[in-house]
DOBA-666321 format. One record per residue: residue in one letter; z, x negated, y of N, C-alpha, C in turn; chain. Coordinates in steps of 0.1 Angstrom, whole numbers. Example, Ala and Ser with C-alpha at 12.3 -4.5 7.8 and 13.67 -1.06 7.14 Angstrom:
BEGIN
<rec><rest>A</rest><n_Z>78</n_Z><n_X>-132</n_X><n_Y>-57</n_Y><ca_Z>78</ca_Z><ca_X>-123</ca_X><ca_Y>-45</ca_Y><c_Z>78</c_Z><c_X>-132</c_X><c_Y>-33</c_Y><kette>A</kette></rec>
<rec><rest>S</rest><n_Z>71</n_Z><n_X>-128</n_X><n_Y>-22</n_Y><ca_Z>71</ca_Z><ca_X>-137</ca_X><ca_Y>-11</ca_Y><c_Z>79</c_Z><c_X>-129</c_X><c_Y>0</c_Y><kette>A</kette></rec>
***
This chain:
BEGIN
<rec><rest>M</rest><n_Z>87</n_Z><n_X>62</n_X><n_Y>-100</n_Y><ca_Z>90</ca_Z><ca_X>53</ca_X><ca_Y>-92</ca_Y><c_Z>104</c_Z><c_X>49</c_X><c_Y>-90</c_Y><kette>A</kette></rec>
<rec><rest>A</rest><n_Z>109</n_Z><n_X>37</n_X><n_Y>-90</n_Y><ca_Z>121</ca_Z><ca_X>34</ca_X><ca_Y>-85</ca_Y><c_Z>126</c_Z><c_X>37</c_X><c_Y>-72</c_Y><kette>A</kette></rec>
<rec><rest>K</rest><n_Z>138</n_Z><n_X>39</n_X><n_Y>-71</n_Y><ca_Z>143</ca_Z><ca_X>44</ca_X><ca_Y>-54</ca_Y><c_Z>142</c_Z><c_X>32</c_X><c_Y>-47</c_Y><kette>A</kette></rec>
<rec><rest>V</rest><n_Z>136</n_Z><n_X>34</n_X><n_Y>-36</n_Y><ca_Z>130</ca_Z><ca_X>25</ca_X><ca_Y>-27</ca_Y><c_Z>143</c_Z><c_X>25</c_X><c_Y>-15</c_Y><kette>A</kette></rec>
<rec><rest>T</rest><n_Z>147</n_Z><n_X>11</n_X><n_Y>-13</n_Y><ca_Z>158</ca_Z><ca_X>11</ca_X><ca_Y>-3</ca_Y><c_Z>153</c_Z><c_X>0</c_X><c_Y>6</c_Y><kette>A</kette></rec>
<rec><rest>A</rest><n_Z>142</n_Z><n_X>-4</n_X><n_Y>8</n_Y><ca_Z>136</ca_Z><ca_X>-13</ca_X><ca_Y>17</ca_Y><c_Z>142</c_Z><c_X>-11</c_X><c_Y>32</c_Y><kette>A</kette></rec>
<rec><rest>G</rest><n_Z>139</n_Z><n_X>1</n_X><n_Y>35</n_Y><ca_Z>142</ca_Z><ca_X>5</ca_X><ca_Y>47</ca_Y><c_Z>157</c_Z><c_X>3</c_X><c_Y>53</c_Y><kette>A</kette></rec>
<rec><rest>R</rest><n_Z>166</n_Z><n_X>6</n_X><n_Y>42</n_Y><ca_Z>180</ca_Z><ca_X>5</ca_X><ca_Y>46</ca_Y><c_Z>183</c_Z><c_X>-9</c_X><c_Y>45</c_Y><kette>A</kette></rec>
<rec><rest>D</rest><n_Z>176</n_Z><n_X>-18</n_X><n_Y>35</n_Y><ca_Z>178</ca_Z><ca_X>-31</ca_X><ca_Y>34</ca_Y><c_Z>174</c_Z><c_X>-38</c_X><c_Y>46</c_Y><kette>A</kette></rec>
<rec><rest>E</rest><n_Z>163</n_Z><n_X>-34</n_X><n_Y>50</n_Y><ca_Z>156</ca_Z><ca_X>-44</ca_X><ca_Y>64</ca_Y><c_Z>162</c_Z><c_X>-38</c_X><c_Y>77</c_Y><kette>A</kette></rec>
<rec><rest>L</rest><n_Z>164</n_Z><n_X>-23</n_X><n_Y>79</n_Y><ca_Z>167</ca_Z><ca_X>-18</ca_X><ca_Y>92</ca_Y><c_Z>178</c_Z><c_X>-9</c_X><c_Y>92</c_Y><kette>A</kette></rec>
<rec><rest>G</rest><n_Z>184</n_Z><n_X>-8</n_X><n_Y>80</n_Y><ca_Z>196</ca_Z><ca_X>2</ca_X><ca_Y>79</ca_Y><c_Z>207</c_Z><c_X>4</c_X><c_Y>92</c_Y><kette>A</kette></rec>
<rec><rest>T</rest><n_Z>210</n_Z><n_X>-12</n_X><n_Y>96</n_Y><ca_Z>219</ca_Z><ca_X>-7</ca_X><ca_Y>107</ca_Y><c_Z>214</c_Z><c_X>-8</c_X><c_Y>121</c_Y><kette>A</kette></rec>
<rec><rest>F</rest><n_Z>201</n_Z><n_X>-12</n_X><n_Y>122</n_Y><ca_Z>194</ca_Z><ca_X>-13</ca_X><ca_Y>135</ca_Y><c_Z>186</c_Z><c_X>1</c_X><c_Y>137</c_Y><kette>A</kette></rec>
<rec><rest>A</rest><n_Z>179</n_Z><n_X>7</n_X><n_Y>128</n_Y><ca_Z>175</ca_Z><ca_X>19</ca_X><ca_Y>130</ca_Y><c_Z>176</c_Z><c_X>28</c_X><c_Y>119</c_Y><kette>A</kette></rec>
<rec><rest>P</rest><n_Z>191</n_Z><n_X>34</n_X><n_Y>118</n_Y><ca_Z>191</ca_Z><ca_X>42</ca_X><ca_Y>103</ca_Y><c_Z>183</c_Z><c_X>51</c_X><c_Y>101</c_Y><kette>A</kette></rec>
<rec><rest>K</rest><n_Z>181</n_Z><n_X>59</n_X><n_Y>111</n_Y><ca_Z>171</ca_Z><ca_X>72</ca_X><ca_Y>108</ca_Y><c_Z>158</c_Z><c_X>68</c_X><c_Y>106</c_Y><kette>A</kette></rec>
<rec><rest>F</rest><n_Z>152</n_Z><n_X>59</n_X><n_Y>111</n_Y><ca_Z>139</ca_Z><ca_X>53</ca_X><ca_Y>103</ca_Y><c_Z>137</c_Z><c_X>49</c_X><c_Y>89</c_Y><kette>A</kette></rec>
<rec><rest>A</rest><n_Z>149</n_Z><n_X>41</n_X><n_Y>87</n_Y><ca_Z>153</ca_Z><ca_X>37</ca_X><ca_Y>73</ca_Y><c_Z>153</c_Z><c_X>48</c_X><c_Y>66</c_Y><kette>A</kette></rec>
<rec><rest>Q</rest><n_Z>161</n_Z><n_X>58</n_X><n_Y>68</n_Y><ca_Z>164</ca_Z><ca_X>70</ca_X><ca_Y>60</ca_Y><c_Z>149</c_Z><c_X>76</c_X><c_Y>57</c_Y><kette>A</kette></rec>
<rec><rest>L</rest><n_Z>142</n_Z><n_X>79</n_X><n_Y>68</n_Y><ca_Z>130</ca_Z><ca_X>87</ca_X><ca_Y>65</ca_Y><c_Z>121</c_Z><c_X>78</c_X><c_Y>59</c_Y><kette>A</kette></rec>
<rec><rest>N</rest><n_Z>119</n_Z><n_X>64</n_X><n_Y>59</n_Y><ca_Z>113</ca_Z><ca_X>52</ca_X><ca_Y>50</ca_Y><c_Z>115</c_Z><c_X>58</c_X><c_Y>36</c_Y><kette>A</kette></rec>
<rec><rest>D</rest><n_Z>129</n_Z><n_X>57</n_X><n_Y>34</n_Y><ca_Z>134</ca_Z><ca_X>56</ca_X><ca_Y>19</ca_Y><c_Z>132</c_Z><c_X>70</c_X><c_Y>12</c_Y><kette>A</kette></rec>
<rec><rest>D</rest><n_Z>139</n_Z><n_X>78</n_X><n_Y>21</n_Y><ca_Z>141</ca_Z><ca_X>89</ca_X><ca_Y>14</ca_Y><c_Z>128</c_Z><c_X>100</c_X><c_Y>16</c_Y><kette>A</kette></rec>
<rec><rest>V</rest><n_Z>122</n_Z><n_X>100</n_X><n_Y>26</n_Y><ca_Z>111</ca_Z><ca_X>110</ca_X><ca_Y>28</ca_Y><c_Z>99</c_Z><c_X>105</c_X><c_Y>23</c_Y><kette>A</kette></rec>
<rec><rest>L</rest><n_Z>93</n_Z><n_X>91</n_X><n_Y>29</n_Y><ca_Z>82</ca_Z><ca_X>87</ca_X><ca_Y>26</ca_Y><c_Z>79</c_Z><c_X>83</c_X><c_Y>11</c_Y><kette>A</kette></rec>
<rec><rest>F</rest><n_Z>89</n_Z><n_X>75</n_X><n_Y>6</n_Y><ca_Z>89</ca_Z><ca_X>71</ca_X><ca_Y>-7</ca_Y><c_Z>96</c_Z><c_X>79</c_X><c_Y>-17</c_Y><kette>A</kette></rec>
<rec><rest>G</rest><n_Z>106</n_Z><n_X>86</n_X><n_Y>-13</n_Y><ca_Z>116</ca_Z><ca_X>96</ca_X><ca_Y>-21</ca_Y><c_Z>106</c_Z><c_X>110</c_X><c_Y>-24</c_Y><kette>A</kette></rec>
<rec><rest>E</rest><n_Z>101</n_Z><n_X>115</n_X><n_Y>-13</n_Y><ca_Z>95</ca_Z><ca_X>129</ca_X><ca_Y>-14</ca_Y><c_Z>78</c_Z><c_X>126</c_X><c_Y>-15</c_Y><kette>A</kette></rec>
<rec><rest>V</rest><n_Z>73</n_Z><n_X>121</n_X><n_Y>-7</n_Y><ca_Z>59</ca_Z><ca_X>121</ca_X><ca_Y>-4</ca_Y><c_Z>53</c_Z><c_X>113</c_X><c_Y>-17</c_Y><kette>A</kette></rec>
<rec><rest>W</rest><n_Z>59</n_Z><n_X>101</n_X><n_Y>-23</n_Y><ca_Z>51</ca_Z><ca_X>93</ca_X><ca_Y>-30</ca_Y><c_Z>54</c_Z><c_X>100</c_X><c_Y>-46</c_Y><kette>A</kette></rec>
<rec><rest>T</rest><n_Z>66</n_Z><n_X>108</n_X><n_Y>-45</n_Y><ca_Z>67</ca_Z><ca_X>111</ca_X><ca_Y>-61</ca_Y><c_Z>62</c_Z><c_X>126</c_X><c_Y>-62</c_Y><kette>A</kette></rec>
<rec><rest>R</rest><n_Z>53</n_Z><n_X>130</n_X><n_Y>-54</n_Y><ca_Z>43</ca_Z><ca_X>142</ca_X><ca_Y>-54</ca_Y><c_Z>33</c_Z><c_X>141</c_X><c_Y>-66</c_Y><kette>A</kette></rec>
<rec><rest>E</rest><n_Z>35</n_Z><n_X>136</n_X><n_Y>-77</n_Y><ca_Z>26</ca_Z><ca_X>132</ca_X><ca_Y>-88</ca_Y><c_Z>17</c_Z><c_X>144</c_X><c_Y>-90</c_Y><kette>A</kette></rec>
<rec><rest>N</rest><n_Z>22</n_Z><n_X>156</n_X><n_Y>-91</n_Y><ca_Z>16</ca_Z><ca_X>169</ca_X><ca_Y>-96</ca_Y><c_Z>3</c_Z><c_X>171</c_X><c_Y>-86</c_Y><kette>A</kette></rec>
<rec><rest>E</rest><n_Z>6</n_Z><n_X>165</n_X><n_Y>-73</n_Y><ca_Z>-5</ca_Z><ca_X>168</ca_X><ca_Y>-62</ca_Y><c_Z>-16</c_Z><c_X>154</c_X><c_Y>-62</c_Y><kette>A</kette></rec>
<rec><rest>L</rest><n_Z>-10</n_Z><n_X>145</n_X><n_Y>-63</n_Y><ca_Z>-20</ca_Z><ca_X>131</ca_X><ca_Y>-61</ca_Y><c_Z>-9</c_Z><c_X>121</c_X><c_Y>-67</c_Y><kette>A</kette></rec>
<rec><rest>S</rest><n_Z>-19</n_Z><n_X>115</n_X><n_Y>-79</n_Y><ca_Z>-10</ca_Z><ca_X>104</ca_X><ca_Y>-87</ca_Y><c_Z>-7</c_Z><c_X>92</c_X><c_Y>-75</c_Y><kette>A</kette></rec>
<rec><rest>A</rest><n_Z>3</n_Z><n_X>85</n_X><n_Y>-82</n_Y><ca_Z>5</ca_Z><ca_X>73</ca_X><ca_Y>-75</ca_Y><c_Z>-4</c_Z><c_X>64</c_X><c_Y>-71</c_Y><kette>A</kette></rec>
<rec><rest>R</rest><n_Z>-11</n_Z><n_X>61</n_X><n_Y>-83</n_Y><ca_Z>-23</ca_Z><ca_X>55</ca_X><ca_Y>-83</ca_Y><c_Z>-34</c_Z><c_X>58</c_X><c_Y>-71</c_Y><kette>A</kette></rec>
<rec><rest>D</rest><n_Z>-36</n_Z><n_X>70</n_X><n_Y>-73</n_Y><ca_Z>-46</ca_Z><ca_X>74</ca_X><ca_Y>-60</ca_Y><c_Z>-40</c_Z><c_X>73</c_X><c_Y>-46</c_Y><kette>A</kette></rec>
<rec><rest>R</rest><n_Z>-28</n_Z><n_X>77</n_X><n_Y>-46</n_Y><ca_Z>-19</ca_Z><ca_X>72</ca_X><ca_Y>-33</ca_Y><c_Z>-19</c_Z><c_X>58</c_X><c_Y>-29</c_Y><kette>A</kette></rec>
<rec><rest>S</rest><n_Z>-17</n_Z><n_X>50</n_X><n_Y>-37</n_Y><ca_Z>-20</ca_Z><ca_X>34</ca_X><ca_Y>-36</ca_Y><c_Z>-33</c_Z><c_X>32</c_X><c_Y>-31</c_Y><kette>A</kette></rec>
<rec><rest>I</rest><n_Z>-44</n_Z><n_X>36</n_X><n_Y>-36</n_Y><ca_Z>-57</ca_Z><ca_X>33</ca_X><ca_Y>-31</ca_Y><c_Z>-57</c_Z><c_X>39</c_X><c_Y>-19</c_Y><kette>A</kette></rec>
<rec><rest>V</rest><n_Z>-55</n_Z><n_X>51</n_X><n_Y>-16</n_Y><ca_Z>-55</ca_Z><ca_X>57</ca_X><ca_Y>-3</ca_Y><c_Z>-48</c_Z><c_X>49</c_X><c_Y>8</c_Y><kette>A</kette></rec>
<rec><rest>T</rest><n_Z>-38</n_Z><n_X>45</n_X><n_Y>3</n_Y><ca_Z>-29</ca_Z><ca_X>35</ca_X><ca_Y>14</ca_Y><c_Z>-32</c_Z><c_X>20</c_X><c_Y>16</c_Y><kette>A</kette></rec>
<rec><rest>V</rest><n_Z>-38</n_Z><n_X>16</n_X><n_Y>5</n_Y><ca_Z>-46</ca_Z><ca_X>4</ca_X><ca_Y>10</ca_Y><c_Z>-58</c_Z><c_X>5</c_X><c_Y>20</c_Y><kette>A</kette></rec>
<rec><rest>V</rest><n_Z>-65</n_Z><n_X>14</n_X><n_Y>15</n_Y><ca_Z>-77</ca_Z><ca_X>17</ca_X><ca_Y>23</ca_Y><c_Z>-73</c_Z><c_X>20</c_X><c_Y>38</c_Y><kette>A</kette></rec>
<rec><rest>S</rest><n_Z>-63</n_Z><n_X>29</n_X><n_Y>39</n_Y><ca_Z>-58</ca_Z><ca_X>32</ca_X><ca_Y>53</ca_Y><c_Z>-53</c_Z><c_X>22</c_X><c_Y>58</c_Y><kette>A</kette></rec>
<rec><rest>L</rest><n_Z>-45</n_Z><n_X>11</n_X><n_Y>54</n_Y><ca_Z>-40</ca_Z><ca_X>0</ca_X><ca_Y>61</ca_Y><c_Z>-49</c_Z><c_X>-10</c_X><c_Y>66</c_Y><kette>A</kette></rec>
<rec><rest>M</rest><n_Z>-58</n_Z><n_X>-12</n_X><n_Y>58</n_Y><ca_Z>-70</ca_Z><ca_X>-19</ca_X><ca_Y>61</ca_Y><c_Z>-78</c_Z><c_X>-15</c_X><c_Y>72</c_Y><kette>A</kette></rec>
<rec><rest>A</rest><n_Z>-82</n_Z><n_X>-2</n_X><n_Y>71</n_Y><ca_Z>-90</ca_Z><ca_X>4</ca_X><ca_Y>80</ca_Y><c_Z>-81</c_Z><c_X>3</c_X><c_Y>93</c_Y><kette>A</kette></rec>
<rec><rest>S</rest><n_Z>-69</n_Z><n_X>5</n_X><n_Y>94</n_Y><ca_Z>-61</ca_Z><ca_X>6</ca_X><ca_Y>107</ca_Y><c_Z>-59</c_Z><c_X>-9</c_X><c_Y>113</c_Y><kette>A</kette></rec>
<rec><rest>G</rest><n_Z>-61</n_Z><n_X>-20</n_X><n_Y>104</n_Y><ca_Z>-58</ca_Z><ca_X>-32</ca_X><ca_Y>109</ca_Y><c_Z>-46</c_Z><c_X>-39</c_X><c_Y>105</c_Y><kette>A</kette></rec>
<rec><rest>V</rest><n_Z>-39</n_Z><n_X>-31</n_X><n_Y>96</n_Y><ca_Z>-25</ca_Z><ca_X>-35</ca_X><ca_Y>92</ca_Y><c_Z>-29</c_Z><c_X>-46</c_X><c_Y>81</c_Y><kette>A</kette></rec>
<rec><rest>L</rest><n_Z>-29</n_Z><n_X>-60</n_X><n_Y>85</n_Y><ca_Z>-32</ca_Z><ca_X>-68</ca_X><ca_Y>75</ca_Y><c_Z>-22</c_Z><c_X>-78</c_X><c_Y>73</c_Y><kette>A</kette></rec>
<rec><rest>D</rest><n_Z>-11</n_Z><n_X>-74</n_X><n_Y>71</n_Y><ca_Z>2</ca_Z><ca_X>-82</ca_X><ca_Y>69</ca_Y><c_Z>7</c_Z><c_X>-78</c_X><c_Y>56</c_Y><kette>A</kette></rec>
<rec><rest>S</rest><n_Z>21</n_Z><n_X>-81</n_X><n_Y>56</n_Y><ca_Z>28</ca_Z><ca_X>-79</ca_X><ca_Y>43</ca_Y><c_Z>27</c_Z><c_X>-65</c_X><c_Y>37</c_Y><kette>A</kette></rec>
<rec><rest>S</rest><n_Z>26</n_Z><n_X>-58</n_X><n_Y>47</n_Y><ca_Z>26</ca_Z><ca_X>-42</ca_X><ca_Y>42</ca_Y><c_Z>14</c_Z><c_X>-41</c_X><c_Y>35</c_Y><kette>A</kette></rec>
<rec><rest>L</rest><n_Z>5</n_Z><n_X>-46</n_X><n_Y>39</n_Y><ca_Z>-10</ca_Z><ca_X>-43</ca_X><ca_Y>29</ca_Y><c_Z>-6</c_Z><c_X>-53</c_X><c_Y>17</c_Y><kette>A</kette></rec>
<rec><rest>Q</rest><n_Z>-3</n_Z><n_X>-63</n_X><n_Y>15</n_Y><ca_Z>0</ca_Z><ca_X>-72</ca_X><ca_Y>5</ca_Y><c_Z>8</c_Z><c_X>-64</c_X><c_Y>-6</c_Y><kette>A</kette></rec>
<rec><rest>F</rest><n_Z>19</n_Z><n_X>-56</n_X><n_Y>0</n_Y><ca_Z>28</ca_Z><ca_X>-49</ca_X><ca_Y>-8</ca_Y><c_Z>21</c_Z><c_X>-37</c_X><c_Y>-14</c_Y><kette>A</kette></rec>
<rec><rest>H</rest><n_Z>12</n_Z><n_X>-31</n_X><n_Y>-6</n_Y><ca_Z>7</ca_Z><ca_X>-21</ca_X><ca_Y>-14</ca_Y><c_Z>-5</c_Z><c_X>-21</c_X><c_Y>-23</c_Y><kette>A</kette></rec>
<rec><rest>I</rest><n_Z>-12</n_Z><n_X>-34</n_X><n_Y>-19</n_Y><ca_Z>-21</ca_Z><ca_X>-40</ca_X><ca_Y>-30</ca_Y><c_Z>-13</c_Z><c_X>-42</c_X><c_Y>-43</c_Y><kette>A</kette></rec>
<rec><rest>Q</rest><n_Z>-3</n_Z><n_X>-50</n_X><n_Y>-42</n_Y><ca_Z>4</ca_Z><ca_X>-51</ca_X><ca_Y>-54</ca_Y><c_Z>10</c_Z><c_X>-38</c_X><c_Y>-60</c_Y><kette>A</kette></rec>
<rec><rest>N</rest><n_Z>13</n_Z><n_X>-28</n_X><n_Y>-53</n_Y><ca_Z>17</ca_Z><ca_X>-14</ca_X><ca_Y>-56</ca_Y><c_Z>6</c_Z><c_X>-8</c_X><c_Y>-66</c_Y><kette>A</kette></rec>
<rec><rest>A</rest><n_Z>-6</n_Z><n_X>-12</n_X><n_Y>-59</n_Y><ca_Z>-19</ca_Z><ca_X>-4</ca_X><ca_Y>-65</ca_Y><c_Z>-21</c_Z><c_X>-13</c_X><c_Y>-80</c_Y><kette>A</kette></rec>
<rec><rest>K</rest><n_Z>-19</n_Z><n_X>-23</n_X><n_Y>-79</n_Y><ca_Z>-20</ca_Z><ca_X>-30</ca_X><ca_Y>-94</ca_Y><c_Z>-9</c_Z><c_X>-26</c_X><c_Y>-101</c_Y><kette>A</kette></rec>
<rec><rest>N</rest><n_Z>2</n_Z><n_X>-23</n_X><n_Y>-98</n_Y><ca_Z>13</ca_Z><ca_X>-19</ca_X><ca_Y>-106</ca_Y><c_Z>11</c_Z><c_X>-3</c_X><c_Y>-111</c_Y><kette>A</kette></rec>
<rec><rest>H</rest><n_Z>2</n_Z><n_X>2</n_X><n_Y>-104</n_Y><ca_Z>0</ca_Z><ca_X>18</ca_X><ca_Y>-108</ca_Y><c_Z>-12</c_Z><c_X>17</c_X><c_Y>-113</c_Y><kette>A</kette></rec>
<rec><rest>G</rest><n_Z>-17</n_Z><n_X>7</n_X><n_Y>-120</n_Y><ca_Z>-29</ca_Z><ca_X>4</ca_X><ca_Y>-130</ca_Y><c_Z>-43</c_Z><c_X>1</c_X><c_Y>-122</c_Y><kette>A</kette></rec>
<rec><rest>V</rest><n_Z>-46</n_Z><n_X>0</n_X><n_Y>-108</n_Y><ca_Z>-56</ca_Z><ca_X>-4</ca_X><ca_Y>-102</ca_Y><c_Z>-61</c_Z><c_X>-17</c_X><c_Y>-105</c_Y><kette>A</kette></rec>
<rec><rest>T</rest><n_Z>-73</n_Z><n_X>-18</n_X><n_Y>-112</n_Y><ca_Z>-75</ca_Z><ca_X>-31</ca_X><ca_Y>-120</ca_Y><c_Z>-79</c_Z><c_X>-42</c_X><c_Y>-107</c_Y><kette>A</kette></rec>
<rec><rest>A</rest><n_Z>-82</n_Z><n_X>-54</n_X><n_Y>-111</n_Y><ca_Z>-88</ca_Z><ca_X>-63</ca_X><ca_Y>-99</ca_Y><c_Z>-103</c_Z><c_X>-59</c_X><c_Y>-97</c_Y><kette>A</kette></rec>
<rec><rest>Q</rest><n_Z>-112</n_Z><n_X>-55</n_X><n_Y>-106</n_Y><ca_Z>-124</ca_Z><ca_X>-50</ca_X><ca_Y>-104</ca_Y><c_Z>-125</c_Z><c_X>-36</c_X><c_Y>-98</c_Y><kette>A</kette></rec>
<rec><rest>E</rest><n_Z>-116</n_Z><n_X>-28</n_X><n_Y>-99</n_Y><ca_Z>-114</ca_Z><ca_X>-14</ca_X><ca_Y>-90</ca_Y><c_Z>-111</c_Z><c_X>-20</c_X><c_Y>-76</c_Y><kette>A</kette></rec>
<rec><rest>M</rest><n_Z>-102</n_Z><n_X>-28</n_X><n_Y>-75</n_Y><ca_Z>-97</ca_Z><ca_X>-33</ca_X><ca_Y>-63</ca_Y><c_Z>-107</c_Z><c_X>-39</c_X><c_Y>-52</c_Y><kette>A</kette></rec>
<rec><rest>A</rest><n_Z>-117</n_Z><n_X>-48</n_X><n_Y>-59</n_Y><ca_Z>-129</ca_Z><ca_X>-54</ca_X><ca_Y>-55</ca_Y><c_Z>-139</c_Z><c_X>-43</c_X><c_Y>-48</c_Y><kette>A</kette></rec>
<rec><rest>E</rest><n_Z>-140</n_Z><n_X>-33</n_X><n_Y>-58</n_Y><ca_Z>-149</ca_Z><ca_X>-23</ca_X><ca_Y>-54</ca_Y><c_Z>-144</c_Z><c_X>-15</c_X><c_Y>-41</c_Y><kette>A</kette></rec>
<rec><rest>I</rest><n_Z>-131</n_Z><n_X>-11</n_X><n_Y>-44</n_Y><ca_Z>-126</ca_Z><ca_X>-2</ca_X><ca_Y>-33</ca_Y><c_Z>-127</c_Z><c_X>-8</c_X><c_Y>-19</c_Y><kette>A</kette></rec>
<rec><rest>L</rest><n_Z>-124</n_Z><n_X>-22</n_X><n_Y>-17</n_Y><ca_Z>-125</ca_Z><ca_X>-31</ca_X><ca_Y>-7</ca_Y><c_Z>-139</c_Z><c_X>-32</c_X><c_Y>-1</c_Y><kette>A</kette></rec>
<rec><rest>T</rest><n_Z>-147</n_Z><n_X>-34</n_X><n_Y>-11</n_Y><ca_Z>-163</ca_Z><ca_X>-36</ca_X><ca_Y>-8</ca_Y><c_Z>-167</c_Z><c_X>-23</c_X><c_Y>0</c_Y><kette>A</kette></rec>
<rec><rest>H</rest><n_Z>-166</n_Z><n_X>-10</n_X><n_Y>-8</n_Y><ca_Z>-169</ca_Z><ca_X>2</ca_X><ca_Y>-2</ca_Y><c_Z>-161</c_Z><c_X>4</c_X><c_Y>12</c_Y><kette>A</kette></rec>
<rec><rest>A</rest><n_Z>-151</n_Z><n_X>3</n_X><n_Y>14</n_Y><ca_Z>-142</ca_Z><ca_X>5</ca_X><ca_Y>26</ca_Y><c_Z>-146</c_Z><c_X>-6</c_X><c_Y>38</c_Y><kette>A</kette></rec>
<rec><rest>A</rest><n_Z>-152</n_Z><n_X>-17</n_X><n_Y>32</n_Y><ca_Z>-155</ca_Z><ca_X>-26</ca_X><ca_Y>44</ca_Y><c_Z>-166</c_Z><c_X>-21</c_X><c_Y>53</c_Y><kette>A</kette></rec>
<rec><rest>F</rest><n_Z>-176</n_Z><n_X>-12</n_X><n_Y>47</n_Y><ca_Z>-186</ca_Z><ca_X>-8</ca_X><ca_Y>56</ca_Y><c_Z>-181</c_Z><c_X>3</c_X><c_Y>64</c_Y><kette>A</kette></rec>
<rec><rest>Y</rest><n_Z>-167</n_Z><n_X>7</n_X><n_Y>63</n_Y><ca_Z>-164</ca_Z><ca_X>19</ca_X><ca_Y>72</ca_Y><c_Z>-154</c_Z><c_X>11</c_X><c_Y>80</c_Y><kette>A</kette></rec>
<rec><rest>A</rest><n_Z>-145</n_Z><n_X>4</n_X><n_Y>74</n_Y><ca_Z>-134</ca_Z><ca_X>-1</ca_X><ca_Y>83</ca_Y><c_Z>-137</c_Z><c_X>-16</c_X><c_Y>88</c_Y><kette>A</kette></rec>
<rec><rest>G</rest><n_Z>-145</n_Z><n_X>-22</n_X><n_Y>85</n_Y><ca_Z>-151</ca_Z><ca_X>-33</ca_X><ca_Y>90</ca_Y><c_Z>-150</c_Z><c_X>-47</c_X><c_Y>82</c_Y><kette>A</kette></rec>
<rec><rest>W</rest><n_Z>-160</n_Z><n_X>-55</n_X><n_Y>86</n_Y><ca_Z>-161</ca_Z><ca_X>-65</ca_X><ca_Y>75</ca_Y><c_Z>-148</c_Z><c_X>-75</c_X><c_Y>76</c_Y><kette>A</kette></rec>
<rec><rest>P</rest><n_Z>-144</n_Z><n_X>-80</n_X><n_Y>89</n_Y><ca_Z>-134</ca_Z><ca_X>-91</ca_X><ca_Y>90</ca_Y><c_Z>-122</c_Z><c_X>-87</c_X><c_Y>83</c_Y><kette>A</kette></rec>
<rec><rest>K</rest><n_Z>-119</n_Z><n_X>-71</n_X><n_Y>86</n_Y><ca_Z>-108</ca_Z><ca_X>-64</ca_X><ca_Y>80</ca_Y><c_Z>-109</c_Z><c_X>-66</c_X><c_Y>65</c_Y><kette>A</kette></rec>
<rec><rest>A</rest><n_Z>-119</n_Z><n_X>-64</n_X><n_Y>56</n_Y><ca_Z>-123</ca_Z><ca_X>-64</ca_X><ca_Y>43</ca_Y><c_Z>-120</c_Z><c_X>-79</c_X><c_Y>38</c_Y><kette>A</kette></rec>
<rec><rest>W</rest><n_Z>-122</n_Z><n_X>-90</n_X><n_Y>48</n_Y><ca_Z>-122</ca_Z><ca_X>-104</ca_X><ca_Y>43</ca_Y><c_Z>-106</c_Z><c_X>-107</c_X><c_Y>42</c_Y><kette>A</kette></rec>
<rec><rest>A</rest><n_Z>-99</n_Z><n_X>-100</n_X><n_Y>51</n_Y><ca_Z>-84</ca_Z><ca_X>-104</ca_X><ca_Y>50</ca_Y><c_Z>-78</c_Z><c_X>-96</c_X><c_Y>40</c_Y><kette>A</kette></rec>
<rec><rest>A</rest><n_Z>-83</n_Z><n_X>-84</n_X><n_Y>39</n_Y><ca_Z>-77</ca_Z><ca_X>-77</ca_X><ca_Y>26</ca_Y><c_Z>-82</c_Z><c_X>-83</c_X><c_Y>11</c_Y><kette>A</kette></rec>
<rec><rest>F</rest><n_Z>-91</n_Z><n_X>-87</n_X><n_Y>11</n_Y><ca_Z>-97</ca_Z><ca_X>-96</ca_X><ca_Y>-1</ca_Y><c_Z>-88</c_Z><c_X>-109</c_X><c_Y>-4</c_Y><kette>A</kette></rec>
<rec><rest>R</rest><n_Z>-85</n_Z><n_X>-113</n_X><n_Y>8</n_Y><ca_Z>-77</ca_Z><ca_X>-127</ca_X><ca_Y>6</ca_Y><c_Z>-63</c_Z><c_X>-123</c_X><c_Y>-2</c_Y><kette>A</kette></rec>
<rec><rest>M</rest><n_Z>-58</n_Z><n_X>-112</n_X><n_Y>4</n_Y><ca_Z>-45</ca_Z><ca_X>-106</ca_X><ca_Y>-2</ca_Y><c_Z>-47</c_Z><c_X>-105</c_X><c_Y>-16</c_Y><kette>A</kette></rec>
<rec><rest>A</rest><n_Z>-58</n_Z><n_X>-94</n_X><n_Y>-18</n_Y><ca_Z>-61</ca_Z><ca_X>-90</ca_X><ca_Y>-32</ca_Y><c_Z>-61</c_Z><c_X>-102</c_X><c_Y>-42</c_Y><kette>A</kette></rec>
<rec><rest>K</rest><n_Z>-70</n_Z><n_X>-111</n_X><n_Y>-37</n_Y><ca_Z>-70</ca_Z><ca_X>-123</ca_X><ca_Y>-47</ca_Y><c_Z>-58</c_Z><c_X>-127</c_X><c_Y>-52</c_Y><kette>A</kette></rec>
<rec><rest>E</rest><n_Z>-51</n_Z><n_X>-131</n_X><n_Y>-43</n_Y><ca_Z>-36</ca_Z><ca_X>-137</ca_X><ca_Y>-45</ca_Y><c_Z>-28</c_Z><c_X>-127</c_X><c_Y>-55</c_Y><kette>A</kette></rec>
<rec><rest>V</rest><n_Z>-27</n_Z><n_X>-112</n_X><n_Y>-51</n_Y><ca_Z>-19</ca_Z><ca_X>-104</ca_X><ca_Y>-60</ca_Y><c_Z>-27</c_Z><c_X>-103</c_X><c_Y>-72</c_Y><kette>A</kette></rec>
<rec><rest>Y</rest><n_Z>-38</n_Z><n_X>-106</n_X><n_Y>-75</n_Y><ca_Z>-47</ca_Z><ca_X>-103</ca_X><ca_Y>-88</ca_Y><c_Z>-47</c_Z><c_X>-116</c_X><c_Y>-96</c_Y><kette>A</kette></rec>
<rec><rest>A</rest><n_Z>-41</n_Z><n_X>-127</n_X><n_Y>-91</n_Y><ca_Z>-41</ca_Z><ca_X>-141</ca_X><ca_Y>-94</ca_Y><c_Z>-34</c_Z><c_X>-142</c_X><c_Y>-106</c_Y><kette>A</kette></rec>
<rec><rest>D</rest><n_Z>-20</n_Z><n_X>-133</n_X><n_Y>-107</n_Y><ca_Z>-12</ca_Z><ca_X>-134</ca_X><ca_Y>-116</ca_Y><c_Z>-16</c_Z><c_X>-131</c_X><c_Y>-129</c_Y><kette>A</kette></rec>
***
């Protein structure tokens, strides 16, 4: 995984500690623990977690794209979102499907 600088790029001067934790700890340490859980599996967990918690904005779209980049196919994403819909909520699934459809249209 490439070094993430989104936190510093977006919030570095306003919230430097948050930016550092985002870039260095979350993406630099947690996401790189491939021996414990693959980036592909982390992507799936993250997409479902965001959807379930109602984070239906660019964060979810970023992580759907990240899942695609880590090898989750369109068919798998459709199955993941369908399964999660029963636990997370039907309207949330609709929103996630709209984003996934855009991401996988490429």
